[in-house]
C-alpha positions in Angstrom: -31.7 -10.2 1.7 -28.1 -9.2 2.2 -27.7 -6.3 4.6 -25.5 -3.3 4.2 -22.7 -4.6 6.4 -22.5 -7.9 4.5 -22.6 -6.2 1.1 -20.0 -3.6 2.1 -17.5 -6.1 3.7 -17.9 -8.6 0.9 -17.1 -5.9 -1.7 -14.2 -4.5 0.3 -12.8 -8.1 0.9 -13.1 -9.0 -2.7 -11.3 -5.9 -3.9 -8.6 -6.4 -1.3 -8.1 -10.0 -2.3 -7.8 -9.2 -6.0 -5.5 -6.3 -5.4 -3.2 -8.6 -3.4 -3.3 -11.2 -6.2 -2.3 -8.6 -8.8 0.5 -7.4 -6.5 1.7 -11.0 -6.0 1.7 -11.6 -9.7 3.5 -8.4 -10.6 6.1 -8.6 -7.8 6.9 -12.2 -8.7 8.7 -10.8 -11.7 11.2 -9.3 -9.2 11.3 -12.3 -7.0 9.4 -10.3 -4.2 6.2 -10.7 -2.3 3.2 -8.6 -3.3 3.6 -6.3 -0.3 6.8 -4.9 -1.8 4.7 -3.0 -4.3 3.4 -0.7 -1.7 6.9 -0.1 -0.2 8.4 0.6 -3.6 5.7 3.2 -4.4 6.0 4.8 -1.0 9.8 5.0 -1.1 9.7 6.5 -4.6 8.0 9.5 -3.1 11.1 10.0 -0.8 14.1 10.1 -3.2 16.3 11.5 -0.4 15.4 8.4 1.7 13.0 7.3 4.4 13.4 5.5 7.6 11.8 2.1 8.2 9.9 3.7 11.1 8.4 6.3 8.8 7.7 3.7 6.1 5.7 1.8 8.8 3.5 4.9 9.2 3.2 5.7 5.5 2.2 2.2 4.6 0.3 1.5 7.8 2.2 -1.7 8.5 4.0 -3.1 11.5 7.7 -3.0 12.1 8.2 -6.7 11.5 6.5 -6.7 8.1 8.4 -3.7 6.9 11.7 -5.1 8.1 11.1 -8.4 6.4 10.3 -6.8 3.0 13.1 -4.2 3.2 15.6 -7.0 3.9 14.5 -8.8 0.8 14.6 -5.7 -1.3 18.0 -4.8 0.0 19.3 -8.3 -0.8 18.0 -7.9 -4.3 19.8 -4.6 -4.7 16.6 -2.5 -4.9 17.2 -0.6 -1.6 20.3 0.8 0.0 21.0 2.3 3.4 22.0 6.0 3.1 23.0 6.5 6.8 21.9 6.2 10.3 23.0 4.6 13.5 20.8 1.5 13.4 18.8 -0.5 10.9 15.4 0.9 12.0 16.4 4.6 12.0 18.8 4.5 9.0 17.6 6.3 5.9 16.8 3.9 3.2 16.6 4.8 -0.5 15.8 3.1 -3.7 18.8 2.2 -5.9 18.5 2.8 -9.7 17.2 -0.8 -10.0 14.7 0.0 -7.1 13.5 3.1 -8.8 13.1 1.1 -12.1 11.0 -1.4 -10.1 9.0 1.4 -8.5 8.3 2.9 -12.0 7.1 -0.5 -13.2 4.8 -0.8 -10.2 3.5 2.7 -10.7 2.8 2.1 -14.4 1.0 -1.2 -13.6 -1.0 0.3 -10.7 -2.1 3.3 -12.8 -3.2 1.0 -15.5 -5.0 -1.3 -13.1 -6.8 1.6 -11.5 -7.8 3.0 -14.9 -9.1 -0.4 -16.1 -10.9 -1.1 -12.8 -12.8 2.2 -13.0 -13.1 2.2 -16.8 -16.9 2.8 -16.9 -16.8 5.6 -14.2 -17.1 9.3 -14.9 -14.6 11.6 -13.2 -17.5 12.8 -11.0 -18.4 9.2 -9.9 -14.7 8.6 -9.2 -14.4 11.7 -7.0 -17.6 10.7 -5.1 -16.3 7.2 -4.6 -13.0 8.2 -3.2 -14.5 10.9 -1.0 -17.0 8.3 0.3 -14.3 5.7 0.9 -12.2 8.3 2.8 -15.2 9.2 5.0 -16.0 5.5 5.7 -12.4 4.8 6.5 -12.2 7.7 8.9 -15.5 6.6 10.6 -14.5 2.9 10.8 -11.1 3.9 12.3 -12.9 5.9 14.9 -15.2 3.0 15.7 -12.2 0.8 16.0 -10.5 3.1 18.4 -13.6 4.0 20.5 -15.7 0.9 20.1 -19.2 0.7 18.8 -21.7 2.5 21.0 -24.6 0.6 22.5 -27.1 2.9 20.8 -27.2 5.3 17.9 
């Protein structure tokens, strides 16, 4: 019999793997890695610009990963520097082509979420997201504090 931990981690891993595949497939159309999808969506929420440091926090990624993808997006004309004294603290904004790519990702992501949850009611969806948020918070706490010896 599969225990709760195995069932939970297998489901989460499977979802994550397939989301990454979809991101890779869709971002390949722009010559980018799948991770660029998250950055495009995040940056589209900051039309005035966002720093790489803030993007790290918003996307929960490390500095190296963000810098790498931003460099690729900048080389492809999707991102531009708005100002700042150094690359990490400069404001970065989507160019019109970048906004078009972000709109594409947003449309695809919305459709994917709709199709993935096609048989769910609004109430089931609300319960699922609330539950996932609670589990995420609890696992983050366990990660930071460690798992206690006893309950």
